[in-house]
C-alpha positions in Angstrom: 0.0 0.0 0.0 3.0 2.3 0.0 3.0 3.2 -3.5 0.2 4.8 -5.6 -0.4 7.0 -8.5 -1.9 10.2 -9.8 -3.9 12.1 -12.4 -4.7 15.7 -13.6 -7.9 17.7 -13.8 -9.5 19.8 -16.5 -9.5 22.8 -14.2 -5.8 23.0 -14.9 -6.7 24.4 -18.3 -6.8 27.8 -16.5 -3.1 27.5 -15.6 -0.5 29.5 -17.4 2.2 27.5 -19.2 5.2 26.6 -17.1 7.8 29.3 -17.0 9.8 29.7 -20.2 13.2 28.9 -18.8 12.2 25.6 -17.3 10.1 24.6 -20.3 12.9 25.3 -22.8 15.4 23.4 -20.6 13.2 20.3 -20.6 12.6 20.5 -24.4 16.4 20.9 -25.0 16.9 17.7 -23.1 14.6 15.7 -25.3 11.5 15.8 -23.1 8.1 16.2 -24.6 6.5 19.6 -24.0 3.0 20.4 -25.2 4.2 21.6 -28.5 6.1 18.4 -29.2 3.2 16.1 -28.6 2.1 15.9 -32.2 5.5 14.6 -33.2 5.2 11.7 -30.8 1.6 10.8 -31.8 0.5 12.5 -35.0 -2.9 14.2 -34.7 -3.3 13.4 -31.0 -3.8 17.0 -30.0 -6.8 17.6 -32.3 -9.2 14.8 -31.2 -11.2 16.1 -28.3 -10.4 17.3 -24.8 -7.6 15.8 -22.8 -8.3 12.9 -20.4 -7.4 14.8 -17.2 -4.6 17.2 -18.0 -3.8 20.7 -19.0 -4.5 21.8 -22.6 -5.6 24.7 -24.6 -9.3 24.8 -25.4 -10.0 22.3 -28.1 -6.9 20.2 -27.4 -6.7 16.9 -25.7 -6.0 13.2 -25.8 -8.3 10.7 -27.3 -10.5 9.1 -24.6 -10.4 5.4 -24.2 -7.7 2.7 -24.5 -5.9 4.5 -27.4 -4.7 7.1 -24.8 -2.8 4.4 -22.9 -1.2 3.2 -26.1 -0.3 6.7 -27.0 1.7 7.3 -23.8 3.5 3.9 -24.0 4.6 4.8 -27.6 6.5 7.8 -26.4 10.3 7.4 -26.6 11.6 5.4 -23.6 8.2 5.3 -21.8 7.5 1.6 -22.0 11.0 0.8 -20.8 10.9 2.9 -17.7 7.3 2.0 -16.9 8.1 -1.8 -17.1 11.3 -1.3 -15.0 9.4 0.6 -12.4 6.6 -2.1 -12.3 9.2 -4.9 -11.8 10.9 -3.0 -9.0 7.7 -2.1 -7.3 6.7 -5.7 -6.8 8.5 -5.6 -3.5 5.9 -3.2 -2.0 3.2 -5.9 -2.1 5.5 -8.8 -1.4 8.2 -7.8 1.2 5.9 -7.0 4.1 3.8 -10.2 3.8 6.9 -12.3 3.0 8.8 -11.0 6.1 5.7 -11.7 8.2 5.5 -15.3 6.9 9.2 -15.8 7.3 9.4 -14.5 10.9 6.3 -16.3 12.0 7.5 -19.6 10.4 10.9 -19.5 12.2 9.7 -18.2 15.6 6.1 -19.2 15.8 5.4 -15.6 17.0 3.0 -13.5 15.0 3.4 -10.7 17.5 7.1 -10.4 16.7 6.4 -10.7 13.0 4.0 -7.8 13.3 6.5 -5.6 15.2 9.1 -6.3 12.5 6.7 -5.4 9.7 5.7 -2.2 11.5 9.3 -1.2 12.1 10.1 -1.7 8.5 7.2 0.5 7.4 8.2 3.3 9.8 11.8 3.3 8.7 10.7 3.5 5.1 8.4 6.4 5.9 11.2 8.3 7.7 13.9 7.8 5.0 12.0 7.7 1.7 11.3 11.5 1.5 14.9 12.3 2.1 16.1 9.8 -0.6 13.5 11.3 -3.0 14.8 14.8 -2.2 18.3 13.7 -3.0 17.1 12.2 -6.3 15.5 15.6 -7.2 18.8 17.3 -6.4 21.4 14.9 -7.8 19.4 12.7 -10.2 17.6 9.4 -9.9 20.5 7.2 -11.2 23.1 8.6 -8.8 20.8 7.9 -5.8 19.1 4.7 -6.8 22.3 2.6 -7.4 23.8 3.0 -3.9 20.4 2.8 -2.3 19.5 -0.5 -3.9 22.9 -1.9 -3.1 22.3 -1.2 0.6 18.8 -2.6 0.3 20.2 -5.9 -1.2 22.8 -6.2 1.5 20.3 -5.4 4.3 17.8 -7.9 2.9 20.5 -10.7 2.9 21.4 -9.8 6.5 17.7 -9.8 7.5 17.0 -13.2 6.0 20.2 -14.6 7.6 19.1 -13.3 11.0 15.6 -14.8 10.6 16.9 -18.2 9.4 19.6 -18.4 12.2 17.1 -17.3 14.8 19.2 -14.4 15.8 18.3 -12.2 18.8 15.2 -10.0 18.4 17.3 -6.8 18.2 19.3 -8.1 15.3 16.1 -9.0 13.3 14.7 -5.5 14.1 17.8 -3.7 13.1 18.2 -5.5 9.8 14.5 -5.1 9.1 14.7 -1.3 9.7 17.7 -1.1 7.4 15.7 -2.8 4.6 12.8 -0.3 5.1 15.2 2.7 5.2 16.9 1.7 2.0 13.9 0.5 0.0 13.6 2.6 -3.2 10.4 4.6 -3.8 10.2 3.7 -7.4 6.5 4.7 -7.9 7.2 8.3 -7.2 10.3 8.3 -9.4 8.4 6.8 -12.3 5.7 9.4 -12.0 8.3 12.1 -11.8 9.6 10.8 -15.2 6.1 11.0 -16.7 5.7 14.5 -15.4 9.1 15.6 -16.9 8.3 13.9 -20.2 4.8 15.1 -20.7 4.9 18.5 -18.9 1.5 20.1 -19.5 0.4 17.6 -22.0 -3.2 16.2 -21.7 -1.7 12.7 -21.8 -0.2 13.2 -18.3 -3.4 12.2 -16.6 -3.6 9.0 -18.7 0.1 8.2 -17.8 -0.7 8.5 -14.1 -3.8 6.4 -14.4 -1.7 3.7 -16.1 0.6 3.7 -13.2 -2.3 3.4 -10.8 -3.5 0.3 -12.7 0.0 -1.2 -12.5 0.0 -0.6 -8.7 -3.3 -2.4 -8.3 -2.2 -5.3 -10.4 0.9 -5.6 -8.3 -1.3 -5.9 -5.2 -3.4 -8.6 -7.0 -0.3 -10.7 -8.0 2.2 -9.9 -5.2 0.5 -11.2 -2.1 -0.5 -14.5 -3.7 3.0 -15.0 -5.1 4.7 -14.2 -1.8 2.3 -16.6 0.1 2.9 -19.4 -2.5 6.6 -19.1 -2.3 6.8 -18.9 1.5 4.4 -21.8 2.1 5.3 -24.2 -0.8 8.9 -23.5 -1.5 10.8 -22.1 1.5 9.8 -19.5 4.2 12.4 -17.0 3.0 11.6 -17.4 -0.7 9.0 -14.6 -0.7 11.4 -12.1 0.8 14.3 -13.1 -1.4 12.1 -13.0 -4.6 10.8 -9.5 -3.7 14.4 -8.3 -3.1 15.6 -9.7 -6.4 12.8 -8.1 -8.3 13.4 -4.8 -6.6 17.2 -4.8 -7.3 16.6 -5.8 -11.0 13.9 -3.2 -11.6 15.8 -0.4 -9.8 19.0 -1.0 -11.7 17.1 -1.1 -15.0 15.4 2.2 -14.1 18.6 3.9 -12.9 20.3 3.0 -16.3 17.7 4.9 -18.3 19.2 8.4 -18.1 17.4 9.7 -21.2 14.0 9.9 -19.5 15.4 11.0 -16.1 14.0 14.4 -14.8 16.4 17.4 -14.9 18.1 18.1 -11.6 18.0 21.5 -9.9 20.7 21.7 -7.2 20.9 25.5 -7.2 17.2 25.9 -7.0 16.9 23.5 -4.1 19.6 25.4 -2.2 17.6 28.6 -2.8 14.5 27.0 -1.6 16.1 25.7 1.6 17.7 29.1 2.4 14.5 31.0 1.7 16.1 33.3 -0.9 15.8 33.7 -4.6 13.1 32.8 -6.9 12.0 29.3 -8.0 11.6 28.4 -11.6 12.8 31.9 -12.6 9.5 33.6 -11.9 7.4 35.3 -9.3 5.7 32.0 -8.6 8.5 31.0 -6.2 7.6 33.2 -3.3 3.9 32.2 -3.5 4.9 28.6 -3.4 7.1 29.1 -0.4 4.3 31.0 1.4 1.9 28.3 0.6 4.0 25.3 1.5 6.7 26.4 3.9 9.3 23.7 4.1 7.0 21.2 2.6 7.2 20.5 -1.2 3.5 21.4 -1.6 0.9 23.2 0.5 -1.6 20.4 0.0 0.6 18.0 2.0 -0.8 19.5 5.2 -4.2 18.0 4.2 -3.1 15.0 2.0 -0.5 13.5 4.3 -2.8 12.9 7.2 -5.6 11.8 4.9 -3.4 9.3 3.2 -2.2 8.1 6.6 -5.7 7.4 7.7 -6.3 5.6 4.4 -3.3 3.5 5.1 -4.7 2.5 8.5 -8.0 1.7 6.8 -6.4 -0.6 4.2 -4.3 -2.4 6.8 -7.4 -3.0 9.0 -9.4 -4.3 6.0 -6.6 -6.8 5.3 -6.5 -8.1 8.8 -10.3 -8.1 9.2 -10.9 -9.9 5.9 -8.5 -12.7 7.0 -10.3 -13.0 10.3 -13.7 -12.8 8.5 -12.8 -15.6 6.1 -11.5 -17.7 9.0 -14.7 -17.2 11.0 -16.6 -18.6 8.1 -14.4 -21.6 7.7 -12.6 -20.6 4.5 -9.4 -18.8 5.5 -7.7 -19.4 2.1 -10.4 -17.3 0.5 -9.1 -14.2 2.2 -6.5 -13.8 -0.5 -9.2 -14.0 -3.2 -11.3 -11.4 -1.4 -8.4 -9.0 -1.1 -7.5 -9.6 -4.7 -11.1 -8.8 -5.7 -10.7 -5.5 -3.8 -7.6 -4.7 -5.7 -9.2 -5.8 -9.0 -12.0 -3.4 -8.4 -9.5 -0.6 -7.8 -7.7 -1.4 -11.0 -11.0 -1.4 -13.0 -11.9 2.0 -11.6 -8.4 3.3 -12.4 -8.7 2.2 -16.0 -12.1 3.8 -16.4 -11.0 7.0 -14.6 -7.9 7.5 -16.7 -9.8 7.1 -20.0 -12.4 9.8 -19.3 -12.4 13.6 -19.8 -13.3 15.3 -16.5 -14.8 18.8 -16.0 -14.9 18.8 -12.2 -12.0 20.5 -10.3 -9.3 18.0 -9.2 -9.7 18.7 -5.5 -13.5 18.1 -5.7 -12.9 14.8 -7.5 -10.5 13.8 -4.8 -13.0 14.6 -2.0 -15.9 12.8 -3.8 -14.0 9.6 -4.6 -12.5 9.5 -1.1 -16.0 9.8 0.4 -17.4 7.1 -1.9 -14.5 4.8 -0.9 -15.2 5.3 2.8 -19.0 4.8 2.2 -18.3 1.4 0.7 -16.1 0.3 3.6 -18.7 1.4 6.1 -21.0 -1.4 4.9 -18.5 -4.3 5.4 -19.3 -4.9 9.1 -23.0 -5.7 8.3 -22.4 -8.2 5.5 -23.6 -11.7 6.3 -21.1 -13.9 4.5 -18.3 -14.3 2.0 -20.3 -14.1 -1.2 -21.9 -10.8 -0.3 -18.5 -9.5 0.9 -16.9 -10.5 -2.4 -19.6 -8.6 -4.4 -19.5 -5.5 -2.2 -15.8 -5.3 -1.8 -15.3 -5.3 -5.6 -17.6 -2.3 -6.1 -16.2 -0.5 -3.1 -12.8 -0.8 -4.6 -13.8 1.0 -7.8 -13.1 4.4 -6.3 -9.7 3.6 -4.6 -7.5 4.2 -7.6 -9.3 7.4 -8.6 -8.8 8.7 -5.1 -5.1 7.9 -5.1 -4.7 9.3 -8.7 -6.3 12.6 -7.7 -4.3 12.8 -4.5 -0.9 12.3 -6.2 -2.0 14.7 -9.0 -2.7 17.5 -6.5 0.9 17.2 -5.4 2.2 17.1 -9.0 0.2 20.3 -9.6 1.5 22.2 -6.5 5.1 21.0 -6.1 7.8 22.8 -8.0 9.6 20.5 -10.5 12.7 20.3 -8.4 10.8 18.9 -5.4 8.1 16.8 -7.2 9.6 13.4 -6.4 10.0 14.3 -2.8 6.4 15.6 -2.6 4.9 12.3 -4.0 7.1 10.3 -1.7 5.6 12.1 1.3 2.3 10.6 0.4 3.8 7.1 0.1 5.4 7.6 3.5 2.2 8.7 5.1 0.5 5.5 3.9 3.3 3.5 5.3 2.9 5.1 8.7 -0.8 4.6 8.6 -0.4 0.9 7.7 2.0 0.3 10.6 -0.3 2.1 13.1 -3.5 0.6 11.7 -2.1 -3.0 11.7 -1.0 -2.7 15.3 -4.3 -1.3 16.6 -6.5 -3.5 14.4 -4.8 -6.7 15.5 -5.9 -6.1 19.1 -9.4 -5.1 18.0 -9.9 -8.2 15.9 -8.5 -10.4 18.6 -10.9 -8.9 21.2 -14.0 -8.4 19.2 -13.7 -10.3 15.9 -13.7 -9.2 12.2 -16.9 -7.1 12.4 -15.4 -4.7 14.9 -12.3 -4.6 12.8 -14.4 -3.4 9.9 -16.0 -0.8 12.1 -12.5 0.5 13.0 -11.6 0.6 9.3 -14.7 2.7 8.6 -13.7 5.0 11.4 -10.2 5.5 9.9 -11.8 6.2 6.6 -14.2 8.7 8.1 -11.3 10.6 9.7 -9.6 10.7 6.3 -12.8 12.2 4.8 -13.1 14.8 7.6 -9.4 15.8 7.1 -9.9 16.1 3.4 -13.1 18.3 3.6 -11.6 20.5 6.4 -8.5 21.1 4.3 -9.9 21.6 0.8 -8.8 25.2 0.9 -5.1 24.1 0.9 -5.8 21.9 -2.1 -7.2 24.8 -4.0 -4.6 27.4 -2.8 -2.0 27.1 -5.6 -4.5 26.7 -8.3 -6.4 29.8 -7.3 -3.2 31.8 -7.2 -2.2 30.6 -10.7 -5.6 31.3 -12.1 -5.3 34.9 -10.9 -1.9 35.5 -12.6 
């Protein structure tokens, strides 16, 4: 649940083009600006309004599946998207694989849960800093040493678990794996943003990454469970690490699509002096967001944190619910159905042209997601849960797409990867906290009370979102006035 994706809204058509110096710099490095779109996909800009992105009136991407093919045909796009997908398999496999490994070797689910929570927290603490370094020095220069540390830490973690080392050794190596786990989802989306700039295809590209994320959560848990139970307890963790290392190195080697670095601008931002992007928009961004990459993070980070707690609680409660009905193995099928619903919603969302403002779409889809979860506690059996959980999942990907897109809209280019990683980190913290609390609730009251707690977490996310809508509009309103 630590990595998700983003989209753009039609309300961005009111925005002015990005400042000339930055735009020219991107185009000189081979990235596709709005004016270059027709060269990549002839006639694309003349066939209706854009799916979700910024465009001049009358311009846009073709709705439907052809939009997905259009973005994948762009030079280098398919390569970095596939590399990112392979490397991101670890986010759906590593946590579950480590839980199965620790519980198999120690017989203690409590210890396994503590290790999983410690890994999530260490990721949440370190990922934004690594993303900031990637914005400053380039993705390749940061990813290679980071993934080397991750590989070594994973080997040490597996060795400690297999040798039944002291608890502190397992915790320390587990924390090191979390701290060095690359945030590839944010880096892939940063590449899409640099490549497509203000193109109407940017929303489709973000929706594509959302679908990839959901399919990862359909395939990853089942694969990790199969490997850990049928091959060897450490097989799930080892496979996740191998995929992460391979995908990360493949992505790091693709310098042609890597976003431009802005070390001087980052120093100006940190010192509070100078202008960002060579324009008067810099001071307004600093006033809006302070030290954060985007003002909207004040609202989005806690909202995503509560969503992370909700998702973690649903996972635990669904396992308990299936067990209470005598069909524990069906828990994986039910959770896969939830992810399949989200992927279906993401595909539909990314192929549509939207008129509603982006922040309004985020609030609506978030509330619909929570409304669906609020019904889980009352469902009588597995069949009804399978049906309802699919339809409840339809709005998950659109919610995450809109949330990441708000950060893409607000954060300056030199801090965009960092901003997106803040949301992934917030989800990780929420997952760790939610899993710890929900475990006690399910043990004490059963799956239904777990679902009630999940609905409560979702309700808090909705309250935070509605209360903070002003911050989600702030930068857009300022740009519209320029």
